[in-house]
N, C-alpha and C positions, 0 to 999 in steps of 0.2 A: 811291908805295907799292906794294908787291907784293901780289898776291892772297893769298899764303900768310900774310902778316903780319896781315892784316885778316880777322877772323872775320865770317861772315855773321850777321845778326841771327837769334836763335833757334837758333843752331847751337852745340852743346856743344864745349868745348875740352878738351884733355887735363888742364889744371890744374883746371877745374871738375869734371871727372869724378873726379879724385883727391880733391878736397875733399869731394864728396858721398859717395864710397865710404869715405873715412876717418871722416867723421862717423857714417855708418851702422855701421861697425865698432866705433867707440867706444860708441855707444848700445847695441849688442848686448852688448858686454863688460860695460858698466855694469849692464845688466839681469841678466846671468848672475851677476855678483858679488852683486847686491842680493837676488835671489830664489832663489838656490841656495847651496850650500856648496862649490861647485867651485873658487872662487877666494878662499878665506878667507885671512886674514893668517897669516903663519908662527906656529906655536904655537897657533893657534886650533883648537878641536876641537868638533865638533857632538856633543852628548850628548842622546840621546832618553831622558828620565827615564820610568821605569815604576814602578808600584806594584801590590801584591797587593790585590785587591778581593774580600772575603769576603761570602758570603751572596747572591750574585746569579747563581751558576752554574746552568745548566740541566743536567739529568741527562746524563751522558756527555760533558760539555763542559769539565770542569775542566782546569787546567794542570799539576797535580802531585799527588803522593800526600799522604795525611793519616794520622791515627792508625788509620783503618779500612781503608785500602787503600794500595798502594804506587806507583800509577802514574797518569799523566794519562789522562783519558777514562773513568775508572771511577766517577764520581759516580753514586750510585743514585737520588737524588731531586733535584728542583729546589730551589734556595735553601738547600742544606745549610750549616749554620753554619761548618764547618771548610773547606768547599770554596772554592777561590779561582781567580781568573783574572787574568792580568797585563794591565793597562790603562795607557794614557798617564797620567802624573801629573796629578792634579787631576780626573780623570774619575769615580772611584769615589764621591766624595761627592755627585755630581750624580745618581746612580742611586738610585731608591727602594729602600731595603733594603740598600744597599751600605755596607760599613764596612771600615776598614783593619786591624782586628784580628779574628782568627778566634775560634771557640769559641762556647759558649752564652751568654756574658755580653756580648751585643751592646749596642746603645744602649738604655738602660733605667735604672730607678732602683733 
């Protein structure tokens, strides 16, 4: 037997290196596909749903105009009934005082 054909114990071979690197690459690609939207299937699209949340805006922090002003950032008081801010879908109902419809007829009877 030749010395080149027989690997010393504990010594890496080119095949073992390729297997380990291949497995690491597959694990990395699987993680990227699973936890990001970088490798989505064709036709799949990531949509970040948003909703308008009324009644929780701080003065000067609104997202858009209302019947009393025409622009974002012009709310005059905290918690105005018409003032709204855009939030991720499902968040507004978790905020105290938040409602999906604007105006003075909020939650009440």
